[in-house]
PLY file of the C-alpha trace (Angstrom):
ply
format ascii 1.0
element vertex 196
property float x
property float y
property float z
element edge 195
property int vertex1
property int vertex2
end_header
116.23 104.40 82.71
119.60 106.88 81.96
118.45 110.29 82.21
116.33 111.59 79.35
117.65 114.28 77.20
116.25 117.83 77.67
114.04 117.89 74.44
112.97 114.18 76.29
111.00 116.06 79.33
107.51 116.24 79.81
106.50 119.32 78.38
102.35 119.10 79.31
100.63 117.32 82.13
99.50 114.77 79.37
103.19 114.03 79.35
103.17 112.83 83.20
100.35 110.16 82.51
101.36 106.87 83.58
101.42 103.94 80.90
97.64 102.53 82.07
98.08 99.39 79.99
101.29 98.79 82.13
99.47 99.67 85.52
96.34 97.97 84.82
98.29 95.13 84.04
100.56 94.88 86.83
97.96 95.80 89.11
95.58 92.74 88.24
98.85 90.29 88.94
99.30 91.78 92.11
95.65 91.46 92.79
95.35 87.94 92.12
98.71 87.16 94.14
97.23 89.43 97.09
94.19 87.85 96.78
95.51 84.31 97.11
97.63 84.73 99.79
96.46 87.83 101.86
93.38 88.48 104.11
90.79 90.76 101.96
92.03 93.95 103.66
95.46 93.45 103.11
95.11 92.09 99.52
93.20 95.42 98.76
96.03 97.53 100.51
98.42 95.53 98.55
96.92 96.18 95.49
96.36 99.70 96.23
99.77 100.27 96.93
100.95 98.15 94.11
98.88 100.47 91.75
100.25 103.83 92.67
103.74 102.19 92.89
103.94 100.76 89.24
102.41 104.23 87.99
105.07 106.08 90.08
108.29 103.73 88.72
106.78 104.07 85.38
106.88 107.79 85.20
110.26 108.31 86.99
111.79 105.76 84.12
110.36 107.85 81.43
110.74 111.12 82.71
112.50 111.48 85.84
109.88 113.06 87.68
107.65 111.74 90.49
104.77 114.04 90.08
103.23 115.01 93.58
99.85 113.41 92.64
101.45 109.83 93.00
103.68 111.07 96.00
100.99 112.38 98.05
98.49 109.87 97.37
101.30 107.37 98.32
101.33 109.17 101.61
97.38 109.70 101.88
96.80 106.11 101.12
99.49 104.92 103.54
98.06 107.01 105.95
94.52 105.75 105.69
95.64 102.07 105.19
97.45 102.70 108.68
93.62 103.40 110.29
91.88 100.46 108.66
94.98 98.12 109.29
94.66 98.91 113.18
91.04 99.42 114.14
92.00 98.88 117.74
94.18 102.23 117.76
93.54 103.76 114.69
94.91 107.24 115.92
98.37 105.85 117.27
98.67 103.83 114.06
98.30 107.63 112.48
100.19 109.15 114.80
103.11 106.42 114.40
102.98 106.80 110.73
103.08 110.31 110.46
106.17 110.61 112.92
108.21 107.42 110.68
107.23 109.29 107.18
108.31 112.86 108.78
111.68 111.18 110.03
112.32 109.46 106.78
111.71 112.42 104.65
113.94 114.59 107.05
116.76 111.84 106.75
116.63 112.01 102.87
116.36 115.47 102.56
119.01 115.70 104.87
120.98 113.64 102.71
119.62 115.67 99.63
121.03 118.61 101.20
124.61 117.16 101.89
125.13 116.01 98.61
124.33 119.49 97.14
126.62 121.00 99.53
129.49 118.87 99.01
128.87 118.57 94.89
127.47 121.74 93.99
124.40 119.45 91.87
121.30 117.84 93.30
121.94 114.03 93.95
118.14 113.15 94.71
115.16 115.04 93.41
112.34 116.48 95.56
109.82 113.55 94.45
112.07 110.84 96.25
111.82 112.99 99.44
108.11 113.14 99.22
108.17 109.54 98.03
110.60 108.96 101.25
107.36 110.10 103.90
105.22 107.66 102.31
107.53 104.88 102.57
107.86 105.96 106.57
103.96 105.65 106.73
103.72 102.27 104.73
106.26 100.69 106.68
107.30 99.56 110.12
110.62 101.36 111.41
112.48 98.23 111.05
111.60 97.72 107.44
112.56 101.18 106.31
116.03 100.29 105.84
115.56 97.42 104.09
113.52 99.04 101.41
116.64 101.85 100.96
119.24 99.09 100.75
116.78 96.92 98.18
116.21 100.13 95.89
120.03 101.04 96.31
121.26 97.53 95.44
118.62 97.35 92.31
119.81 100.47 91.14
123.25 99.63 91.32
122.70 96.34 89.75
120.95 98.61 86.66
123.96 100.62 86.52
126.73 97.87 86.15
124.35 95.95 83.75
123.99 98.95 81.51
127.53 99.96 81.68
128.46 96.36 80.26
126.12 96.63 77.88
128.07 99.90 76.80
126.20 102.71 77.88
128.36 105.31 79.27
127.81 106.18 82.98
129.48 108.92 84.30
129.81 111.08 87.44
126.73 113.00 86.11
124.88 110.63 84.76
121.27 110.41 86.18
119.33 107.17 87.03
115.61 107.40 88.35
115.90 106.42 91.91
112.10 106.45 92.22
111.87 103.73 89.58
113.66 101.99 92.21
112.16 103.19 95.30
108.82 102.09 94.20
108.85 98.55 93.57
110.99 98.27 96.68
107.97 99.71 98.84
105.38 97.34 97.63
107.87 94.36 97.94
108.88 94.99 101.23
105.45 95.94 102.08
104.21 92.57 100.95
106.81 90.51 101.99
106.01 92.04 105.53
102.47 91.06 105.70
102.92 87.63 104.34
105.70 86.73 106.46
104.35 88.65 109.78
0 1
1 2
2 3
3 4
4 5
5 6
6 7
7 8
8 9
9 10
10 11
11 12
12 13
13 14
14 15
15 16
16 17
17 18
18 19
19 20
20 21
21 22
22 23
23 24
24 25
25 26
26 27
27 28
28 29
29 30
30 31
31 32
32 33
33 34
34 35
35 36
36 37
37 38
38 39
39 40
40 41
41 42
42 43
43 44
44 45
45 46
46 47
47 48
48 49
49 50
50 51
51 52
52 53
53 54
54 55
55 56
56 57
57 58
58 59
59 60
60 61
61 62
62 63
63 64
64 65
65 66
66 67
67 68
68 69
69 70
70 71
71 72
72 73
73 74
74 75
75 76
76 77
77 78
78 79
79 80
80 81
81 82
82 83
83 84
84 85
85 86
86 87
87 88
88 89
89 90
90 91
91 92
92 93
93 94
94 95
95 96
96 97
97 98
98 99
99 100
100 101
101 102
102 103
103 104
104 105
105 106
106 107
107 108
108 109
109 110
110 111
111 112
112 113
113 114
114 115
115 116
116 117
117 118
118 119
119 120
120 121
121 122
122 123
123 124
124 125
125 126
126 127
127 128
128 129
129 130
130 131
131 132
132 133
133 134
134 135
135 136
136 137
137 138
138 139
139 140
140 141
141 142
142 143
143 144
144 145
145 146
146 147
147 148
148 149
149 150
150 151
151 152
152 153
153 154
154 155
155 156
156 157
157 158
158 159
159 160
160 161
161 162
162 163
163 164
164 165
165 166
166 167
167 168
168 169
169 170
170 171
171 172
172 173
173 174
174 175
175 176
176 177
177 178
178 179
179 180
180 181
181 182
182 183
183 184
184 185
185 186
186 187
187 188
188 189
189 190
190 191
191 192
192 193
193 194
194 195
């Protein structure tokens, strides 16, 4: 998951296709888990989110890109899920999710800009900012920091393990943060609905 060489970056839209076998296998596993532990509407929602997150994590890990098709689908599905999961006040759920999504993306965009101003280089990609909007839509306010903390912890653990295995990591080494954010989003969503 260390940054690929420029020669390894995708050249065509075909290169931005997820590993469909991985997506199908992981989604099937999540569907079984969700069906066994959640009411059917939440199980379907959890499964749809998992499919998007597996595809996003796979793409970001391989290409260092989170395509708009994945990030915007995450946002749109999250808004749809908010309406379906709160049928008594769907407009309020839609408004609340939109506000959380905009605020989360705004905070990450601010961090991205601050890093660029301080270091003169990009620290977060725009795909991460767009994914942050989806995170804000999918998760209640109190769970959003947990998602980012989990993703950051996993990325740091990955960097430590990679370093101990002899991979040279420097200040300029890029890690695909979306590959950690995607599974963190699904996990925090699932844990929240199971415990809630």
